[in-house]
N, C-alpha and C positions, 0 to 999 in steps of 0.2 A: 483936505489935510486937517484944517481947522476943526472941521466939524466932526471928523473921524476922533481926534483927540478929546475933543469935549463929551461927545456920547461915551468913550472909555472912561473917562474922569467919571460920568454921572454912573456907570453900570458898577466902577469901584467903589463910588460912595455909598451906594445902595447896599453893597456887600457889607461894608464895614457897619452900617447903620444897623443891618438885619442880625448880626452877630449878637449872641449873649453868651453867658457864663453856664448855661443850662448844658447838663451832661447828654450826650448823644446816647440814644438807644437803638437798639437793631430795629424796632418796630416803627419809628419815626423818620427813618432815614429813607432818601431815595435809593429806589432798588432797579440795580440794572439786570436782574435775573427774571426778566420778563420779556415777551416778543416785542414791547414797545419800550423795553429798557434802553434801546439805543436810537439814536437818530436816523432818519433814512440814510441808507448806504452812501449817498453823494457826499455827505458832512462828515468832515474829518476832526478828529479832536473833539469829538462830542462826548465823550464820557471817560470816568477814570477806572482805576482797578484796586482791589484791596491789597494789602502786603503780600510780597511773594507771588502774586498771581503774573500769568503770562497771557498774552492773546497773540496769536498769529491771524494774518488776513490775506485775501487775495480779493481784487476788484479789477472788473474789467468795464471800461468806458467806451462807447462809440459816440462820435459827434458828427454831425452831418452840416456842413455850411454850403449855402446854394444861394444863388441870385445877389442882387446888389442893393444896397441902401447909400444913399447920400442925407447924412443927420438922420431923420425918422422916416425919409420916405424912400419908396421902393423906386429904382431904376433899371431901365433896361441894360443889360451889359454893353451893347452897339454902341449906347448915347455917350460913353466916355471916351470912346477910341477916337484918333485923330481925323478918319473920315467924316464924323459925324459933328464936328466941332467940339470934340474932347481932346484931352492933352495927352492920353496916352496911347502907345502902339502895342500894348497887350493887356488883357484884365483876365484874370481867373473868372470861372462861372461856377465852380465848386469845389469844396474841400473835404472829403470825408477824414476823419482822424481816429484811429484805434489807439487806446492806452491800457497797459496790463500794469497793476501796482501791488506789490507784495509790501505787507507791512508787519511789524512786530512791537507789541507794548510790552512793560513789564514794570511794576510797582515795588520798588524797593524799600517804600513806608507807606501807610495809608494815606499821607498827604500829597505824595509826589509819583507820578507816573511816567515813564521813559518811554520815547518811541522812536523808531526809525522806519522811513518807508523808500524804497526803491521803485523805478517805473521804467517801462520799455514802451516807446510810442513809434506808431508808423502812421505816415500823412501821405494823402495823394491830393495833388491839384490839377484840376481840367482847366484850359485856356481857350480864348480865342484871341486872333490877331487882326489889327487894322487891313490886313490882306485877305482876311478871310480864313485864313488857316487855323486848324485846332492841332494843340498838343497837350502832355500830361507830364507832369514831374512827381517824382516820389521821394522821400526821406523817412529814414528810420533810425531808431539808435537808442541807448540806455540815457534817459534824462538824468537830472540834477537830484542827488541824494540829500533826503530832508531828515534831520535829526531835532529831537522836539522834547518840551517837558512840559507837562501839565500840573498844576499846583493847585490842589483841592481848599479852597478856602472855608469852607463848611458844607454839611450834609445834614439837613436837620428840617423835622417837619414835612418831609417828603419833598423838600427843596434842595438843590445843590447850585454850588456856585464856582468854576475852578477858572484858571487863568491858564492862557494858552501862549507857550512862547516856542519857536523854532528856529533854526538855522537851516538853510538851502546851500548845500555844496556844489559849486559849478562843474560837476563830473559831467554834465551832458554837453555835446560839442555844438558849436554854432558854425561849423565849417562845412555842413553838408551841401553836396553839390549833385548836380545833373545836367544831362545835354538838353540843352534849349535849339529851337529852330535857328536863332541868331548866333550859336556859338561855334558853328563849323565843325560840328563834331565832338567838340571838346567840352568836358565838364566845367561848368562856372558855379560860382556859389549861388545858393537858393537865398531868396527874400526871408525876412525876419518870422513870419509865421511858420515857415518850413521847417525852422531850426527847433531841435528838442531840448536845447538847455538855454539858459537864460545868459550865461558868460559871466554873471556876477555872484557874489555873496549876498544872499538874500535873507532879511529876518522877519519874521511873523511874530505880530504880538495880537493879543485878543482877550477876550472874556466870553464863556458860556454859562449861561443859567440853564437849570433842567427843573421842571415841576412836574409832580405825579399824583394821579388819584386813582382811585380803584379801578375805574374801566378805562382811564386815558393817561398819555402822558404829553408834554409839549416843553417847547424849548426856544431860547433864543442865542445867537451867538453874533458876535461883532468882531471882526479881525482885519487887520492889514497887512499887506505884503510889502515891505521896503527894500527897495534895490541899494545896492552900497557900492560906490565906485562907478568903473566903467569897464566894459568888456574889453578883451584883446582887440576887437573889430571896431572899437570907438565909438559905442553906443552902449546905454542902458534903457532896459526895457521900462515901461510905467509902471508906479506904484499901483497896488489894487487893494480898495477898499471894499468889504463886503458885511451885508447884515443879513443873516439866515433865520428863519421863524417856521417852525414845524408844530403839527399837532398830529400825534397818533392814537389811533382808538383799538383798544385790546378786544379781538372778536373773543378769544379764549385764552387758555394758557400757552399756545403754541403760535399764534396768528395774531397779527396786527395791521392795520392799515394806516398809511400816513398822507399828510398834505403838506406842501413847503412852500414857503414864498420867499425869494431872496432878491434883494437889491444889490447891484453891484456897480461900481465907479472905477474906471482904469484910466490912469494917466497916459498921455502921448508918450512915445518912445523919446527918448532925449540924446543927441547926436546922431551920427549917420555913418553906415558902413561904406567907406572909399570905394568898395568893391562892387557897389551897387548904383545903377544908374536910376535915380526916381522919377526920370520922364519917360522909362521903359514900361514900367507895370505899376499898378496900384499898390501892390504889395511890398514895392522897394521905394515908398515916399512914405517917409515917417508921419506927414501931415494927415495920412490914412490909418490910424493908430490910436486906441482907446475909445472911450464912450461912456453911455451910462445904461444899464439894464435893470429891467425886473423880469425874473425868471420864477416859473412856476413847476411845481413837480407832485407827482402821485405814485404812490409805492406799496409796498409791504414788506413785513419781515416775518420769517418763519423761524420758529426757536424750539430746541430739544430741550425740555425742563427736566428730563430725568433718562435712567438708562445708560447703555455704553457710550452713546454720543452726546451726553448731557453737556449743556453749554455751545452747542454747535448752532450757529445762526446763518442763514441766507435771507440776503436783502436786495430789491430789485426797485428801481425808480425810473419812470420816465418822465425827462422835463421838457417843458418846453417855453419859449421867450413871450411874455405878455407886451413887452416894450422894449424897443431897441432904438437909441439914439447915438449914432456912431459920430466920431470926428471924421471929416472927408466923406471918401466914399471906400466901403468895405463890404464883405461878403456877409451875409446875413445868418444868423444861426437858425435853423430847421427843429432838430430835437437832440437830445441826449439822452442816451440809454445807459445805465449804470446797474450791475448787480455784482454779488461777490460772497463771499464765503468769511465768517468771523469764527474763530474757535479759542475760548478761554479754557484755561487749567491752572 
């Protein structure tokens, strides 16, 4: 937390020192009307709009988690079960997740861009038991609604810096249930990773820097998600801090290719849900939450520069972890694929 705040103040100081009284002109502004004018499709809040502009977006993200890690070491799932000197009766072996995201951006002024995003998430988790059985659980629903504002500090000399602020409303459920072998045919509440909402009001603060040259663009974004209060089930998800850096090379006026590296730190869950038994399964034990990660991504953007579909954009990214150091024992991330459409008018 302290390091995040220090980094945020450092970026803010850089912004203030870089500003001058020179008048901005269209020729020296950072330009979003290029294939590399937006960050990789997985990055949110990366760009602003001019006064009166709207942008509609749809993203689809699919993530696969499989096998287990204890800290930074791979471990076989059977090793944490009670017959093998482990402490749990059940462990997950995989968790595929799909998310559909709808977004809207509107700029009431050249400085301010407002945003809203809703999502629908589907999760499936496969398990093995200490007795040698296998079973699966499923969860789905609309997630938390996010409302945000981007404030542009300056756009000059092909560089832009804007601030990111958003609030997440707890519209997603934290009470999803399913049947398990130990529930005698009754639905029971599912562990924390299987819930589609946070259960709390969450704020997000950050700064985004964008730079541009004739043949390429680049950017850096530091952002933190801070949980407020406690959910109705007696817990609070961990705060999340991430630093994204990307480079996009323009192949022509309609295609660019991008590379991205992201560092992420996630705090442990605070509190516990009294309806979950932490000795039953690793995902019900809050000691098995949070960690540090370094992720990488490769992708491309397709952009329509003129004609009937001018300003329509398609983005794709394939992301994979470079480092995962988890708290306790958790499923490890394999790959994340994100693609989407963005249309500005």
